[in-house]
N, CA and C atoms as a LAMMPS dump frame, in Angstrom:
ITEM: TIMESTEP
0
ITEM: NUMBER OF ATOMS
207
ITEM: BOX BOUNDS ff ff ff
-5.0000000000000000e+02 5.0000000000000000e+02
-5.0000000000000000e+02 5.0000000000000000e+02
-5.0000000000000000e+02 5.0000000000000000e+02
ITEM: ATOMS id mol type element x y z
1 1 1 N 222.758 416.729 418.134
2 1 2 C 222.447 415.789 417.055
3 1 3 C 220.954 415.461 417.025
4 2 1 N 220.296 415.513 418.154
5 2 2 C 218.866 415.192 418.188
6 2 3 C 218.082 416.127 417.279
7 3 1 N 218.502 417.385 417.192
8 3 2 C 217.815 418.34 416.333
9 3 3 C 217.935 417.938 414.864
10 4 1 N 219.095 417.484 414.444
11 4 2 C 219.287 417.033 413.061
12 4 3 C 218.386 415.833 412.78
13 5 1 N 218.313 414.909 413.715
14 5 2 C 217.456 413.741 413.539
15 5 3 C 215.987 414.149 413.453
16 6 1 N 215.567 415.087 414.285
17 6 2 C 214.187 415.555 414.238
18 6 3 C 213.891 416.245 412.904
19 7 1 N 214.828 417.075 412.439
20 7 2 C 214.661 417.745 411.147
21 7 3 C 214.597 416.735 410.013
22 8 1 N 215.407 415.697 410.091
23 8 2 C 215.423 414.654 409.071
24 8 3 C 214.089 413.911 409.039
25 9 1 N 213.542 413.597 410.205
26 9 2 C 212.257 412.905 410.267
27 9 3 C 211.136 413.774 409.684
28 10 1 N 211.156 415.067 409.96
29 10 2 C 210.158 415.978 409.403
30 10 3 C 210.285 416.005 407.884
31 11 1 N 211.507 416.084 407.38
32 11 2 C 211.737 416.102 405.946
33 11 3 C 211.224 414.823 405.297
34 12 1 N 211.469 413.686 405.9
35 12 2 C 211.002 412.407 405.36
36 12 3 C 209.48 412.351 405.317
37 13 1 N 208.84 412.896 406.321
38 13 2 C 207.38 412.89 406.371
39 13 3 C 206.771 413.775 405.29
40 14 1 N 207.517 414.75 404.809
41 14 2 C 207.008 415.688 403.81
42 14 3 C 207.273 415.235 402.374
43 15 1 N 208 414.155 402.188
44 15 2 C 208.29 413.664 400.844
45 15 3 C 207.032 413.096 400.194
46 16 1 N 206.919 413.185 398.863
47 16 2 C 205.744 412.634 398.186
48 16 3 C 205.721 411.103 398.152
49 17 1 N 206.857 410.484 398.435
50 17 2 C 206.961 409.025 398.486
51 17 3 C 207.221 408.646 399.94
52 18 1 N 206.422 407.751 400.509
53 18 2 C 206.606 407.424 401.93
54 18 3 C 207.909 406.66 402.193
55 19 1 N 208.651 407.153 403.146
56 19 2 C 209.841 406.451 403.634
57 19 3 C 209.645 406.317 405.133
58 20 1 N 209.464 405.102 405.59
59 20 2 C 209.19 404.859 406.996
60 20 3 C 210.411 404.23 407.649
61 21 1 N 210.872 404.847 408.711
62 21 2 C 211.998 404.321 409.484
63 21 3 C 211.522 404.217 410.923
64 22 1 N 211.68 403.049 411.505
65 22 2 C 211.242 402.834 412.882
66 22 3 C 212.414 402.374 413.736
67 23 1 N 212.283 402.544 415.046
68 23 2 C 213.298 402.092 415.993
69 23 3 C 212.871 400.763 416.582
70 24 1 N 213.771 399.785 416.561
71 24 2 C 213.546 398.491 417.21
72 24 3 C 214.859 398.05 417.838
73 25 1 N 214.851 397.824 419.118
74 25 2 C 216.043 397.358 419.837
75 25 3 C 217.262 398.227 419.539
76 26 1 N 217.086 399.537 419.662
77 26 2 C 218.15 400.514 419.427
78 26 3 C 218.696 400.498 418.005
79 27 1 N 217.878 400.082 417.039
80 27 2 C 218.282 400.118 415.638
81 27 3 C 217.194 400.784 414.817
82 28 1 N 217.614 401.486 413.772
83 28 2 C 216.682 402.063 412.812
84 28 3 C 216.404 401.003 411.761
85 29 1 N 215.146 400.746 411.509
86 29 2 C 214.741 399.752 410.527
87 29 3 C 213.973 400.471 409.421
88 30 1 N 214.441 400.338 408.169
89 30 2 C 213.737 400.999 407.067
90 30 3 C 212.964 400.017 406.206
91 31 1 N 212.851 398.792 406.632
92 31 2 C 212.115 397.788 405.868
93 31 3 C 213.014 396.903 405.031
94 32 1 N 214.225 397.363 404.76
95 32 2 C 215.128 396.592 403.914
96 32 3 C 216.506 396.439 404.536
97 33 1 N 216.799 397.222 405.551
98 33 2 C 218.091 397.149 406.227
99 33 3 C 217.936 397.76 407.615
100 34 1 N 219.001 397.716 408.388
101 34 2 C 218.949 398.325 409.711
102 34 3 C 220.272 399.007 410.017
103 35 1 N 220.229 399.95 410.929
104 35 2 C 221.402 400.708 411.318
105 35 3 C 221.174 401.246 412.716
106 36 1 N 222.244 401.576 413.405
107 36 2 C 222.106 402.205 414.717
108 36 3 C 222.037 403.716 414.578
109 37 1 N 222.142 404.239 413.373
110 37 2 C 222.167 405.67 413.122
111 37 3 C 221.053 406.063 412.154
112 38 1 N 220.261 407.066 412.509
113 38 2 C 219.132 407.489 411.684
114 38 3 C 219.583 407.979 410.309
115 39 1 N 220.648 408.757 410.27
116 39 2 C 221.124 409.288 408.99
117 39 3 C 221.572 408.154 408.075
118 40 1 N 222.29 407.185 408.599
119 40 2 C 222.725 406.037 407.796
120 40 3 C 221.526 405.222 407.318
121 41 1 N 220.563 404.999 408.2
122 41 2 C 219.366 404.243 407.824
123 41 3 C 218.594 404.973 406.726
124 42 1 N 218.525 406.292 406.828
125 42 2 C 217.849 407.086 405.797
126 42 3 C 218.577 406.964 404.469
127 43 1 N 219.893 407.056 404.504
128 43 2 C 220.685 406.895 403.289
129 43 3 C 220.477 405.539 402.65
130 44 1 N 220.452 404.491 403.46
131 44 2 C 220.222 403.145 402.946
132 44 3 C 218.827 403.023 402.335
133 45 1 N 217.848 403.612 402.995
134 45 2 C 216.479 403.582 402.476
135 45 3 C 216.357 404.315 401.153
136 46 1 N 217.001 405.476 401.051
137 46 2 C 216.962 406.237 399.808
138 46 3 C 217.683 405.503 398.68
139 47 1 N 218.824 404.88 398.993
140 47 2 C 219.544 404.101 397.973
141 47 3 C 218.679 402.954 397.468
142 48 1 N 217.991 402.28 398.385
143 48 2 C 217.105 401.185 397.977
144 48 3 C 215.98 401.707 397.086
145 49 1 N 215.388 402.836 397.473
146 49 2 C 214.298 403.419 396.7
147 49 3 C 214.769 403.812 395.301
148 50 1 N 215.909 404.47 395.211
149 50 2 C 216.444 404.888 393.913
150 50 3 C 216.766 403.686 393.047
151 51 1 N 217.363 402.652 393.638
152 51 2 C 217.669 401.434 392.887
153 51 3 C 216.389 400.782 392.382
154 52 1 N 215.372 400.729 393.23
155 52 2 C 214.095 400.136 392.832
156 52 3 C 213.456 400.923 391.692
157 53 1 N 213.456 402.255 391.813
158 53 2 C 212.872 403.088 390.764
159 53 3 C 213.64 402.953 389.452
160 54 1 N 214.955 402.905 389.539
161 54 2 C 215.785 402.756 388.347
162 54 3 C 215.516 401.42 387.682
163 55 1 N 215.421 400.362 388.473
164 55 2 C 215.144 399.029 387.941
165 55 3 C 213.769 398.978 387.295
166 56 1 N 212.771 399.55 387.956
167 56 2 C 211.411 399.568 387.41
168 56 3 C 211.356 400.365 386.107
169 57 1 N 212.039 401.502 386.06
170 57 2 C 212.059 402.324 384.856
171 57 3 C 212.741 401.577 383.716
172 58 1 N 213.819 400.879 384.022
173 58 2 C 214.52 400.103 382.993
174 58 3 C 213.619 399.013 382.437
175 59 1 N 212.878 398.35 383.301
176 59 2 C 211.962 397.3 382.847
177 59 3 C 210.866 397.871 381.95
178 60 1 N 210.323 399.019 382.336
179 60 2 C 209.281 399.644 381.529
180 60 3 C 209.829 400.041 380.154
181 61 1 N 211.031 400.585 380.118
182 61 2 C 211.651 400.98 378.862
183 61 3 C 211.893 399.761 377.979
184 62 1 N 212.382 398.677 378.582
185 62 2 C 212.616 397.443 377.824
186 62 3 C 211.309 396.881 377.289
187 63 1 N 210.256 396.892 378.096
188 63 2 C 208.966 396.381 377.659
189 63 3 C 208.391 397.213 376.519
190 64 1 N 208.523 398.52 376.583
191 64 2 C 208.01 399.391 375.52
192 64 3 C 208.772 399.153 374.225
193 65 1 N 210.102 399.087 374.308
194 65 2 C 210.886 398.906 373.092
195 65 3 C 210.666 397.506 372.506
196 66 1 N 210.431 396.547 373.356
197 66 2 C 210.173 395.183 372.88
198 66 3 C 208.8 395.037 372.241
199 67 1 N 207.817 395.773 372.728
200 67 2 C 206.452 395.623 372.201
201 67 3 C 206.234 396.424 370.923
202 68 1 N 207.066 397.439 370.674
203 68 2 C 206.884 398.249 369.462
204 68 3 C 207.767 397.775 368.324
205 69 1 N 208.701 396.908 368.593
206 69 2 C 209.628 396.451 367.555
207 69 3 C 209.016 395.361 366.713
């Protein structure tokens, strides 16, 4: 399993958007949640990022449609 975790960390480092996951007291911390498993912490971090991007995009779309109407 250590190899999968190492591969996952390399993949995260190569993404164009920074996703930082650190270990504290035997837990993975992604800035918004924590987990004892790297894969779960990565999934939680990605879900948060996607939700944030979706929310930001929705706000931009609403602002554009509101300002042109």
